[in-house]
NUDREN-119330 format. One line per field, with one value per residue (C-alpha): residue number from 1; residue in three letters; x, y, z. Coordinates in nm, 2 decimals, padded with zeros to 4 digits. Each point is the difference from the previous one (the first is absolute). Example, Ala and Ser with C-alpha at 12.3 -4.5 7.8 and 13.67 -1.06 7.14 Angstrom:
NUDREN-119330
figu = 1;2
ketor = Ala;Ser
u = 01.23;00.14
v = -00.45;00.34
w = 00.78;-00.07
This chain:
NUDREN-119330
figu = 1;2;3;4;5;6;7;8;9;10;11;12;13;14;15;16;17;18;19;20;21;22;23;24;25;26;27;28;29;30;31;32;33;34;35;36;37;38;39;40;41;42;43;44;45;46;47;48;49;50;51;52;53;54;55;56;57;58;59;60;61;62;63;64;65;66;67;68;69;70;71;72;73;74;75;76;77;78;79;80;81;82;83;84;85;86;87;88;89;90;91;92;93;94;95;96;97;98;99;100;101;102;103;104;105;106;107;108;109;110;111;112;113;114;115;116;117;118;119;120;121;122;123;124;125;126;127;128;129;130;131;132;133;134;135;136;137;138;139;140;141;142;143;144;145;146;147;148;149;150;151;152;153;154;155;156;157;158;159;160;161;162;163;164;165;166;167;168;169;170;171;172;173;174;175;176;177;178;179;180;181;182;183;184;185;186;187;188;189;190;191;192;193;194;195;196;197;198;199;200;201;202;203;204;205;206;207;208;209;210;211;212;213;214;215;216;217;218;219;220;221;222;223;224;225;226;227;228;229;230;231;232;233;234;235;236;237;238;239;240;241;242;243;244;245;246;247;248;249;250;251;252;253;254;255;256;257;258;259;260;261;262;263;264;265;266;267;268;269;270;271;272;273;274;275;276;277;278;279;280;281;282;283;284;285;286;287;288;289;290;291;292;293;294;295;296;297;298;299;300;301;302;303;304;305;306;307;308;309;310;311;312;313;314;315;316;317;318;319;320;321;322;323;324;325;326;327;328;329;330;331;332;333;334;335;336;337;338;339;340;341;342;343;344;345;346;347;348;349;350;351;352;353;354;355;356;357;358;359;360;361;362;363;364;365;366;367;368;369;370;371;372;373;374;375;376;377;378;379;380;381;382;383;384;385;386;387;388;389;390;391;392;393;394;395;396;397;398;399;400;401;402;403;404;405;406;407;408;409;410;411;412;413;414;415;416;417;418;419;420;421;422;423;424
ketor = Met;Pro;Val;Trp;Leu;Arg;Glu;His;Ser;Trp;Arg;Gln;Thr;Leu;Thr;Ala;Val;Phe;Leu;Ser;Leu;Pro;Leu;Arg;Gly;Ala;Arg;Ala;Thr;Pro;Ala;Asn;Ile;Phe;Cys;Ser;Glu;Gln;Tyr;Leu;Lys;Val;Ser;Ile;Pro;Pro;Phe;Leu;Phe;Glu;Ala;Ile;Leu;Tyr;Ala;Pro;Ile;Asp;Asp;Thr;Asn;Ser;Thr;Ala;Lys;Ile;Gly;Asn;Gly;Asn;Ile;Phe;Phe;Thr;Leu;Tyr;Lys;Lys;Glu;Pro;Ala;Met;Trp;Asp;Ser;Leu;Thr;Leu;Ala;Asn;Ala;Asp;Lys;Glu;Lys;Leu;Gln;Tyr;Leu;Arg;Glu;Asn;Ala;Val;Leu;Lys;Ala;His;Glu;Lys;Ala;Lys;Glu;Glu;Thr;Glu;Ala;Lys;Lys;Ile;Thr;Lys;Gln;Glu;His;Lys;Lys;Tyr;Ala;Leu;Glu;Ala;Thr;Met;Lys;Leu;Glu;Glu;Ala;Glu;Arg;Lys;Arg;Ile;Glu;Asp;Leu;Lys;Glu;Lys;Glu;Arg;Gln;Lys;Val;Ala;Lys;Glu;Leu;Glu;Leu;Trp;Lys;Asn;Gln;Gln;Lys;Asp;Gly;Asp;Lys;Tyr;Lys;Ser;Ile;Pro;Ile;Lys;Gly;Glu;Leu;His;Gln;Glu;Ile;Glu;Pro;Leu;Lys;Glu;Arg;Lys;Ser;Glu;Lys;Met;Lys;Lys;Thr;Gln;Ile;Pro;Asn;Glu;Gly;Thr;Ser;Lys;Thr;Arg;Leu;Lys;Ser;Thr;Lys;Gly;Cys;His;Gly;Ser;Cys;Ser;Ile;Phe;Ser;Gln;Asn;Leu;Lys;Glu;Glu;Gln;Leu;Pro;Ser;Pro;Arg;Ala;Ala;Ala;Thr;Ile;Lys;Val;Asn;Phe;Thr;Pro;Arg;Val;Phe;Pro;Thr;Ala;Leu;Arg;Glu;Ser;Arg;Val;Ala;Glu;Glu;Glu;Glu;Trp;Leu;His;Lys;Gln;Ala;Glu;Ala;Arg;Arg;Ile;Ile;Asn;Ser;Asp;Leu;Ser;Glu;Leu;Glu;Asp;Leu;Lys;Glu;Glu;Glu;Lys;Asn;Pro;Asp;Trp;Leu;Lys;Asp;Lys;Gly;Asn;Lys;Met;Phe;Ala;Met;Gly;Asp;Tyr;Leu;Gly;Ala;Val;Asn;Ala;Tyr;Asn;Leu;Ala;Val;Arg;Leu;Asn;Asn;Lys;Leu;Pro;Leu;Leu;Tyr;Leu;Asn;Arg;Ala;Ala;Cys;His;Leu;Lys;Leu;Arg;Asn;Leu;His;Lys;Ala;Ile;Glu;Asp;Ser;Ser;Lys;Ala;Leu;Glu;Leu;Leu;Thr;Pro;Pro;Val;Pro;Asp;Asn;Glu;Asn;Ala;Arg;Val;Lys;Ala;His;Val;Arg;Arg;Gly;Thr;Ala;Phe;Cys;Gln;Leu;Glu;Leu;Tyr;Thr;Glu;Gly;Leu;Gln;Asp;Tyr;Glu;Ala;Ala;Leu;Lys;Ile;Asp;Pro;Arg;Asn;Thr;Asn;Ile;Lys;Lys;Asp;Ala;Glu;Lys;Ile;Arg;His;Leu;Ile;Gln;Gly;Thr;Met;Gln;Ser;Ser
u = 00.00;00.14;00.04;-00.18;00.18;-00.26;00.24;00.06;00.00;-00.08;-00.05;-00.10;00.02;-00.22;00.22;00.17;-00.04;00.29;-00.03;00.24;-00.02;00.21;00.17;00.02;00.35;-00.06;00.23;-00.18;00.11;-00.17;-00.12;-00.22;-00.20;-00.28;-00.18;-00.26;-00.24;-00.23;00.16;00.31;00.14;00.32;00.07;00.30;-00.07;-00.16;-00.11;-00.26;-00.14;-00.29;-00.18;-00.27;00.09;-00.27;00.06;00.23;00.37;00.28;00.18;00.27;00.13;-00.07;00.30;00.08;00.31;00.11;00.21;00.02;-00.25;-00.27;-00.13;-00.08;-00.25;-00.05;-00.32;-00.09;-00.37;-00.14;-00.24;00.07;-00.24;00.00;-00.09;-00.23;00.20;00.29;-00.21;-00.35;-00.25;-00.23;00.20;-00.13;00.19;-00.14;00.11;00.34;00.04;-00.10;00.24;00.28;-00.05;-00.04;00.32;00.20;-00.15;00.10;00.35;00.04;-00.11;00.22;00.30;-00.08;-00.02;00.33;00.16;-00.12;00.11;00.34;00.02;-00.10;00.25;00.27;-00.07;00.01;00.33;00.14;-00.13;00.15;00.33;00.00;-00.07;00.27;00.25;-00.09;00.05;00.33;00.12;-00.12;00.18;00.32;-00.03;-00.04;00.30;00.22;-00.11;00.08;00.34;00.06;-00.11;00.23;00.29;-00.07;-00.01;00.32;00.18;-00.13;00.14;00.33;00.01;-00.08;00.27;00.25;-00.09;00.05;00.34;00.10;-00.10;00.19;00.31;-00.01;-00.02;00.30;00.20;-00.08;00.17;00.39;00.24;00.25;00.30;-00.12;-00.06;00.35;00.15;-00.21;00.11;00.37;00.02;-00.21;00.26;00.28;-00.17;-00.06;00.36;00.12;-00.23;00.13;00.36;-00.09;-00.16;00.31;00.20;00.27;00.38;00.21;00.16;-00.33;-00.13;00.30;-00.03;-00.37;00.07;00.26;-00.22;-00.27;00.22;-00.02;-00.38;-00.22;-00.36;-00.15;00.26;00.02;00.15;-00.33;00.00;00.37;-00.09;-00.29;00.22;00.25;-00.26;-00.14;-00.35;-00.05;-00.23;-00.35;-00.04;-00.13;-00.35;-00.02;-00.25;00.04;-00.15;-00.13;-00.07;-00.24;-00.02;-00.32;-00.23;-00.35;-00.06;00.01;00.25;00.37;00.22;00.18;-00.33;-00.15;00.00;00.09;-00.08;-00.35;-00.08;00.12;-00.22;-00.30;00.06;00.03;-00.34;-00.16;00.13;-00.13;-00.34;-00.02;00.11;-00.28;-00.26;00.12;00.00;-00.38;-00.07;-00.28;-00.19;00.10;-00.03;-00.37;00.08;00.04;00.32;-00.11;-00.13;00.36;00.11;00.02;-00.07;-00.31;-00.12;00.06;-00.21;-00.27;00.00;-00.02;-00.32;-00.16;00.08;-00.16;-00.31;-00.02;00.10;00.27;00.02;00.07;00.26;00.18;00.01;00.14;00.27;00.08;00.07;00.21;00.21;00.06;00.13;00.21;00.04;00.22;-00.27;-00.09;-00.33;-00.14;00.03;-00.12;-00.31;-00.07;00.02;-00.28;-00.21;00.06;-00.11;-00.33;-00.04;00.09;00.31;00.19;00.30;00.06;-00.03;00.28;00.21;-00.04;00.07;00.31;00.12;-00.06;00.20;00.29;00.00;-00.03;00.36;00.21;-00.24;00.01;-00.23;-00.15;-00.15;-00.11;-00.37;00.02;00.17;-00.27;-00.27;00.17;00.04;-00.36;-00.15;00.21;-00.09;-00.37;00.02;00.17;-00.27;-00.28;00.17;-00.01;00.38;00.00;00.36;00.14;-00.26;00.11;00.36;-00.09;-00.20;00.29;00.24;-00.23;-00.01;00.38;-00.01;-00.29;-00.04;-00.26;-00.26;-00.29;-00.20;00.29;00.03;-00.36;00.01;00.31;-00.17;-00.30;00.22;00.18;-00.34;-00.09;00.32;-00.05;-00.36;00.10;00.28;-00.24;-00.26;00.26
v = 00.00;00.34;00.27;00.32;00.33;00.23;00.27;00.28;00.37;00.23;00.36;00.17;00.31;00.10;-00.20;-00.27;-00.25;-00.09;-00.34;-00.15;-00.37;-00.16;-00.33;-00.15;-00.13;-00.15;00.07;00.13;00.02;00.16;-00.35;00.00;00.30;00.00;00.33;00.08;00.28;-00.08;-00.30;-00.02;-00.32;-00.06;-00.37;-00.08;-00.35;-00.04;00.37;00.13;00.34;00.06;00.33;00.10;00.37;00.26;00.13;-00.09;00.09;00.04;-00.33;00.08;00.31;-00.12;-00.11;-00.22;00.03;-00.27;00.11;00.03;-00.29;00.17;00.03;00.36;00.02;00.32;-00.05;00.26;00.06;-00.01;00.27;00.28;-00.05;-00.06;-00.36;-00.07;-00.31;-00.21;-00.30;-00.05;-00.04;-00.31;-00.19;-00.35;-00.32;-00.01;00.35;-00.07;-00.31;00.18;00.29;-00.25;-00.20;00.31;00.15;-00.32;-00.02;00.36;-00.06;-00.30;00.20;00.29;-00.23;-00.16;00.34;00.10;-00.32;00.06;00.36;-00.10;-00.27;00.26;00.25;-00.26;-00.10;00.37;00.05;-00.31;00.13;00.34;-00.15;-00.21;00.29;00.21;-00.28;-00.04;00.38;-00.01;-00.30;00.17;00.32;-00.19;-00.20;00.32;00.16;-00.30;00.00;00.37;-00.06;-00.28;00.22;00.29;-00.25;-00.15;00.35;00.09;-00.32;00.05;00.36;-00.12;-00.28;00.25;00.24;-00.28;-00.11;00.36;00.02;-00.33;00.13;00.33;-00.19;-00.23;00.31;00.16;-00.33;-00.04;00.34;-00.04;00.29;00.07;-00.05;-00.33;-00.12;00.09;-00.18;-00.31;-00.02;00.01;-00.32;-00.18;00.09;-00.12;-00.34;-00.05;00.06;-00.25;-00.27;00.06;-00.05;-00.33;-00.14;00.06;-00.30;-00.11;-00.02;-00.31;-00.01;-00.01;-00.27;-00.23;00.02;-00.08;-00.31;-00.12;00.03;-00.20;-00.26;-00.26;00.00;-00.25;00.09;00.28;00.10;00.33;00.16;-00.05;-00.38;-00.02;00.20;-00.23;-00.31;00.14;00.09;-00.32;00.04;-00.15;-00.31;00.05;-00.07;-00.34;-00.01;-00.08;00.02;00.20;-00.15;00.24;-00.13;00.19;-00.03;-00.19;00.25;-00.03;00.38;00.21;00.25;-00.02;-00.15;00.32;00.18;-00.27;-00.06;-00.36;-00.05;00.15;-00.20;-00.32;00.06;00.08;-00.32;-00.20;00.14;-00.07;-00.36;-00.04;00.13;-00.24;-00.29;00.08;00.02;-00.31;-00.20;00.04;-00.05;-00.25;00.27;00.31;-00.13;00.10;00.37;00.27;00.19;00.31;-00.23;-00.12;00.36;00.07;00.37;-00.07;-00.24;00.26;00.26;-00.27;-00.07;00.37;00.03;-00.30;00.14;00.34;-00.19;-00.20;-00.34;-00.06;-00.38;00.06;00.26;-00.25;-00.25;00.26;00.10;-00.37;-00.06;00.32;-00.11;-00.33;00.17;00.26;-00.03;00.31;00.27;00.14;00.16;-00.34;-00.11;00.34;-00.01;-00.37;00.09;00.26;-00.27;-00.24;00.27;00.04;-00.38;-00.02;-00.22;00.18;-00.23;00.01;00.38;00.01;-00.24;00.20;00.33;-00.14;-00.13;00.35;00.16;-00.24;00.09;00.38;00.01;00.21;00.27;00.30;00.30;-00.17;-00.29;00.19;-00.01;-00.38;-00.06;00.21;-00.21;-00.33;00.10;00.13;-00.32;-00.23;00.21;-00.02;-00.37;-00.03;00.22;-00.21;-00.30;00.19;00.02;00.37;00.03;-00.13;00.22;00.31;-00.07;-00.01;00.32;00.18;-00.12;00.15;00.33;00.01;-00.02;00.25;00.20;00.24;-00.26;00.09;-00.32;-00.22;00.22;-00.04;-00.38;-00.03;00.20;-00.23;-00.31;00.15;00.06;-00.36;-00.13;00.22;-00.12;-00.37;00.06;00.16;-00.27;-00.27
w = 00.00;-00.09;00.27;-00.12;00.05;00.14;00.13;-00.25;-00.03;-00.29;-00.09;-00.33;-00.21;-00.29;-00.24;00.20;00.29;00.23;00.17;00.26;00.08;00.28;-00.08;00.35;-00.05;-00.34;-00.30;-00.31;-00.36;-00.30;-00.10;00.31;-00.11;-00.26;-00.09;-00.27;-00.05;00.29;00.17;00.23;00.14;00.21;00.06;00.23;00.14;00.25;-00.01;-00.25;-00.08;-00.25;-00.08;-00.25;-00.05;00.02;-00.35;-00.29;00.01;-00.25;00.06;-00.25;00.18;00.35;00.21;00.30;00.22;00.24;00.31;00.37;00.05;-00.21;-00.35;-00.11;-00.29;-00.21;-00.20;-00.25;-00.06;-00.35;00.08;00.26;00.29;00.37;00.10;00.29;00.09;-00.13;-00.10;-00.13;00.28;00.00;-00.27;00.00;-00.09;-00.36;-00.08;00.16;-00.21;-00.32;00.06;00.09;-00.32;-00.21;00.14;-00.06;-00.36;-00.07;00.14;-00.23;-00.30;00.10;00.04;-00.34;-00.17;00.16;-00.11;-00.36;00.01;00.12;-00.27;-00.27;00.14;00.00;-00.36;-00.10;00.17;-00.17;-00.34;00.07;00.10;-00.31;-00.22;00.17;-00.04;-00.37;-00.05;00.17;-00.20;-00.32;00.09;00.08;-00.32;-00.20;00.17;-00.08;-00.36;-00.03;00.15;-00.25;-00.29;00.11;00.04;-00.35;-00.16;00.17;-00.11;-00.36;-00.01;00.13;-00.26;-00.28;00.12;00.01;-00.36;-00.13;00.17;-00.16;-00.35;00.05;00.11;-00.31;-00.23;00.16;-00.03;-00.38;-00.09;00.02;00.03;-00.29;00.22;00.13;-00.36;-00.10;00.31;-00.08;-00.37;00.07;00.22;-00.26;-00.28;00.22;00.07;-00.37;-00.09;00.26;-00.14;-00.35;00.13;00.17;-00.32;-00.22;-00.14;00.24;-00.10;-00.05;00.34;00.18;-00.23;00.07;00.37;-00.02;-00.21;00.24;00.30;-00.17;-00.15;00.28;00.03;-00.18;-00.07;00.20;00.26;00.20;00.30;00.21;-00.05;00.12;00.31;00.08;-00.03;00.24;00.26;00.16;00.15;00.35;00.03;00.15;00.37;00.11;00.16;00.37;00.29;00.32;00.32;00.27;00.34;00.23;00.38;00.10;00.17;00.14;00.01;-00.32;00.14;-00.06;00.27;00.06;00.07;00.22;00.38;00.03;00.37;-00.03;-00.31;00.15;00.31;-00.23;-00.20;00.32;00.12;-00.33;00.01;00.35;-00.09;-00.30;00.21;00.25;-00.28;-00.17;00.33;00.00;-00.37;00.08;00.19;-00.21;-00.35;-00.03;00.10;-00.25;-00.05;00.20;00.28;00.05;00.08;00.38;-00.06;-00.20;00.27;00.27;-00.19;-00.04;00.37;00.08;-00.22;00.17;00.34;-00.10;-00.11;00.33;-00.15;00.27;-00.07;-00.37;00.09;00.22;-00.28;-00.24;00.26;00.07;-00.37;-00.02;00.30;-00.16;-00.31;00.19;00.38;00.03;-00.04;00.35;-00.13;-00.08;00.36;00.13;-00.22;00.09;00.37;-00.05;-00.17;00.29;00.25;-00.19;00.00;00.38;-00.08;00.27;00.02;-00.37;00.01;00.26;-00.20;-00.33;00.18;00.16;-00.34;-00.16;00.28;-00.07;-00.37;00.07;00.11;00.02;00.13;-00.25;-00.06;-00.31;00.20;00.31;-00.10;-00.06;00.34;00.18;-00.16;00.09;00.37;00.02;-00.16;00.22;00.31;-00.10;-00.03;00.34;00.16;-00.15;00.15;00.33;00.00;00.08;00.11;-00.33;-00.19;00.19;-00.09;-00.37;00.03;00.18;-00.27;-00.26;00.19;00.00;-00.38;-00.04;00.32;-00.16;-00.07;00.23;-00.07;00.12;00.31;00.08;-00.05;00.22;00.28;-00.02;00.03;00.30;00.17;-00.07;00.15;00.31;00.03;-00.02;00.25;00.25;-00.04;00.06
């Protein structure tokens, strides 16, 4: 049943009505207020206020302000007049129902009209933006075409000027100077006279020497053939194969660029992981390749834990631990699952194993060590081993002294220990 808000105060002028409605500790939002021409409703569960106004108002310009535990309405009258009362007197249930339904119907129609108007305005804005974009693109295209045309005309003028310069140069070259002609003719005469001397008939002495020199040759014999006989060409090289031996390497980097110790350690770890996987081939042969990856299984377990499937998460972590038992987060997450399943001894065992692997203590594993101590301490406390649980909580506080939640839990455990000591 709603609680009707009867307390309100109002005053009026010729054009407006000012209404103050107390909220009685309730928190109101604009969604709790509904106002039409002659109907006003404020619904803040469990409180309800309804009013059939004395005369119509301008619901578009009217306002409502929420503050200081009140709602202040400013209702502007459609027609200037003084009201006898805030609400209609003697309004029966049928009239109230009619006005309520009519107000809701008008509100729906108004919201629909506003939605349509917004839709039309949005379409017009899109159309205007598209037209503006097309105009800008057309202007940019025209500017680029004008630049191209100017550049083409400029290049055409330069080409025409260069052609004219070439024609003028050829004309000047074709007209020789008289002095140059005279200088060119004299060497030609000298060359012609030398050729004439060379083509004259040789004398007797020269002919004899030539006969002597060619007397011992049979057939076609010349100086060039003698020189070729004297020069013996070397024989071609024999074909052979060159063998190149490379150092066997697992990694693609060169040996001079590698870190042998780190690579051997990595190979040893990979071989150990393959050995562990191959040792359980009968159980793991049905798994997919990604299901043989411990990191993938850890993420799968985390998702199952978030969904509340703690038993499925434990199975995923179990398989991941079998594949790689050196990841402390696997034990830490499995301990959280065991706490949810009330497997308290297993939770203590996994938390202890996680703390063993989280060594040496460094700033990077502080968060994981805090979780391990808290989970082991929680398991001890649930087994009513409060002293051991308090030790774990104090160890977590040493790592993270600003954690207020751990401080509160540690104080509770101390009070429990003191209570048990006093009762004993």
